[in-house]
N, C-alpha and C positions, 0 to 999 in steps of 0.2 A: 744771974747770967744775962749778958747783954743780948738785945734783939739782933745784934750783928754776928752772933755766934752761929756757925753753920756746922751741922752734924753730917758726916759723910762716911763713905767707905773708901779707903785709900790703899794703894800698894806702896810700901816704903822702900822696896828694893826690887829690881828686876827679878822675876822668877818666883817671888813670894806670893802668898795668898793676900787677898784684900782684908783689911781689918777696920774696925770702927775708928773714926778719926774726927776730931773737931778742931775748928780754928776760928779766929776772929777776923771777919772780912772787912772790918772798919766801916767808916761812914759810906753810904751809897753815893757814887759819883753822880754829878748833876745830869749827865746824859744817859744814865743807866736805869734799868728796871730790875727789881728782884722778884723771882718767881718761886712760889712754893711748889715743889715737885710732887706730882701725882704719879706719873709714869715716866720711865726712861728706857729707851731701847738699848740693847747691847749689840754692838757692831764689831766687825773684824778690825776696824781701825782702832777701837778701844783695846782689843787684844794686842795689836801691834805696839801701841803705846805702853801698855802694862808690861810687856816683855822687852821694851826698848828695841824693837826690831828696826826702827828707823833712826836710831842713834840720837834722838832729840828729847827723850823723856827726862823730866825733872821730878825727883822724888822728895817728899811723898807726893804721889800722883792721884788725883781724883778724876777719873775718866767719866764718860757718859755725855753724849751729844745728840740724843734724840729725845728731847725733853718735852713733856706735856705737863702743864701745871696752871696755877692761878697767880695773878699779879698780887703781891702783898706790899710792895714798896715802889714808889715812883720818884725818880730823880727830879730835882727842882726845875730842870730845863726841858723835861719831857712832856709832850702833849699827845692826846689821842688814845690814852689808856685809862682804864678805871680799875680801882681796887676790886679784886674778885673776878676780874675778866680772865677767861681761859685762853691760854696762849701756848705757843711752841717755840723751841729753840733748837737749831741744828748745828752744823759744823763750825760756823763762824760766830764769834761773840762780839768782835770789835773790828772796825776798819777806819782808816784815817779821815775819810770823807772829803779829802782835798786833792788827792792825786788824780791823774787823768782817768784811770780805770774807775775810780769812785764817782767822779762827777759825770761820767758817761754811762752810769748804770751797771758797771761791771765790778761791783764791790768785792765779789769773790776773788778777784785777782788784784786786790789792793797792793800797791807797791810801796806804800808808806807804812806807818806803824799800825799793825793789825794783830789780832789774837784769835786763833782758832779756839774753840770752846775747851779743848783738852790739851792744848800746848801752851805752857806758861800761864795757865788759867784753870781754876777749879771747875770741873764739869758737873754733870747731873746725877752722879751716883751719890746723892745728898738730899737733905730735906729742903734745901734752897739753893738756887743758882742765880747768878747775876749776868747781865749782858747789856750792851749798848742797845738803845731802844729800837733802832732800825732793824736789828736782827731778831727782835722779839716779834713773832708772827701771830696775829690774831687767829684763833681757831674757829672755823665756821661751826655753827650749832649742829649741822647735819653730819659732822664727822664724829665717830666713836673715839673718845679720848684714849681708850685702852689700846687701840690698834693704830692710832694716827702717828705716833712718834717716829716710826721708821720712814714715813713719808719725808721727814725733814732732813734725812741723809740719803738713804737708799732711794727714796722716791725722787728727790730732786736730781740725784745723780743720773737717773735714766730719763727724767722729764726734760732737763735742760737741752740735751742734744736734739730732741724733737723740735724745740723752738729754734735752736741754732741753725738747723738744717732745713727749716721751713717744711717739715713733713706734713703731708696732707692725707686725706682718707684714700686717695687714689694710689698711694705709694705702697710698695711691698718692703717690709722691714723684717730683718732677721735678728734673733737674739741668741747669742752663744752663752750657754751656762744658765740653767734655770735654778738659781738658788735665791739668796736674800735679795740681790738686785734684780736678777732675771725674772723672777715671778711677778715683781711689781711692774716691770716693763711690759710683760704680757697683758696684764690688766689695763695698764694705761693705753697701750696700742689698740686693744680691742675697743675701748671707749672712744679712741681717736677715730676709729673706723678703718684702720689700715688692714691690708692683707698681712698676716703675721706667720712667720716660720720660727719654730723653736729648734735650736740645735742642742741636743742633750745626749750625754753619754749613758743615761739611764732609760733604757727602753721600757721599763715597767712604769714609767711616769706618763706614758702617752695620753691616756684618758684624762688624767689630772691636768696635764698641760693644755689639752684642748678645752677643758672646762674653764680654765683661766683665761683663754682667749686665743690660743694658737690655732690657726687654720691648718697648718702642716707641722709635723714633727719629723726631724731628720736625725738619724743616729750619727753623732759627731765622730764616732770611731770607725765608721764605714766609709772608706776612701772613695769607693765607687759611687755611693749615694751623694757624697760631697761634690764630686765632679759633675753630677747631673744638675747641680744648682747654678751652673755657669750662666752669668749674665742676667740673673733674676732680680737682684736687690738694689733698691734705691739707697738703703741704709742698712748696715749691719752693726749692731751693738755688741761689743765683746766685753763680758762681765767677768771673765775668768783670769786667773793669775798664773797660767801655765803656758808653755810654748805650744803654738798651733801650727798647722800647715798653712802658713801665711799666704803663699802663692795661690793655693786653691780658694781660700776665702776672698782674696782680692779678685780672682777671676769670677767669683760669684756675683760681683757688683755689676749692675747695669751701667751704661754710659753716664758719666757724671755722678756715679754712686760714691758713697763715703763709708769707709771702714772706721768706726769710732771706738776708741779704746777707753774703757772705764776700769777694767781690772789691770793689775800691775804685774806682768810677767817679769821674772828675774833676768831673762836674757833679752838683748835688743831684738826688735822686730825686723826681720829680713824681708825686704820687698824690692823687687827689681824695678829699675826706672821704666823699663818697657811696659810692665804691667800697669803702671800708673798712666803713662803717656797714651797707651792704646785704650781709649775709652774715657780719657780725662778723669780718671778716678783719683781719690785722695784718701790719705790716712789722717785722722783727726783725733782729738782727745779733749776731755774736760774733767773737772773735779766736782764742784758743787754749783750752786746758782746764786743769783742776786736776791736781795730781799723781795724785790718785785716779782721775780720768778717763783719764789717760795709762796708768796701770797696767791699767785695765779694757780699754782699747783694745788694748794689746799682747797681753793674754790672749785676747781675742776673735779677734784677727788670727791668733794662733798656732793656736787651736782650729779656726778655719775656713779655715786655709791662705790667708790674704789677704796678697798681696805686691804692692807698687807695681811697675810696669814701669819698669825703670831702664836707663840707659846709664852704664857705668863708665869713668872716666878715672883715670890715676895723679894723685895730688895735685900732682906736679911739673909736670903739664900743665894747671894750674889756669886759666891765661889762655886756652888753647884751649877748655877746658870752658866757661868763661864766655862766650866768643864763640859757641859752639854753642848755649847756652841762649838768648842774646839773638837768635839767628837765627830762633827760633820753630820750629825743626825737631825739637826733642826729642820722643821718644815714650817715657816721658812725664816722667821725672825724671832729673836727672844726679846721680850719686854719685861722690865722689872717694875713691880708695883711698890711704891714707897710705903713702908710700914714702920717708921721711926716711932 
């Protein structure tokens, strides 16, 4: 069997279980790196692609985009990597490197030919995965490889807005929804030095959320408590995918504050013009981050000992892990350990 054969777990039709699958990846492209997968996080975006919730899935589909592993092949035009080096791969695997977003360091918003790791590309639920070298991120030695994978998707998703909005230790930041994304946000913000408020519908999590970094915990189902937050926040990160009391949260922003959307509600966000004009507030959003931002995040996480809270399953139990994620009982991210 060729060294270019990849063994994976794929779903062959929307709604079906994942099954063992192998394919010939062909010769490694000159600008690409091949990674032997050690761990791969399981994310809600993987679930959406498996079920074709976004209408763009191509089957058979190999998901997985929170990869930690070691370099086993290096393309002929690639510099700066060594065989055996431990690296990570997140949401993006290729970008064109020539459009305006790419040449200005915004590769995550590439308008040319690009490939997310699990859209039209085989992801990390496999023994090996390939990606363009710029998206292969060196892993600092002080990060635990077992728990680092979710930083490459969930972590960068909540890290990039802090950079985008120039958040400082003097700022007060709110986080709505303390799940896979939100719990990483609390840990990052605590290390950043901010005053942090967690908005959670689970009152029994209060002690746990404070241990993660929240200075305050507000019951998001208590309308009176929400109204008391008026004018407090320089930034609010919304990680949930449900309809919220938008006007109350916008009112919670301080002058020039931003309400930043990371979760994807099914309904449009209803915000009055007056609520934005009075206080120069804004509503913003983002998806992932650039290769440079990913590198900075991993360095920061290593230096500040920031690790997502994970539950680990063997990759051979991928269907059980998927069911556990969909049950909503995960605290707070699922990671698969390759056992091919």
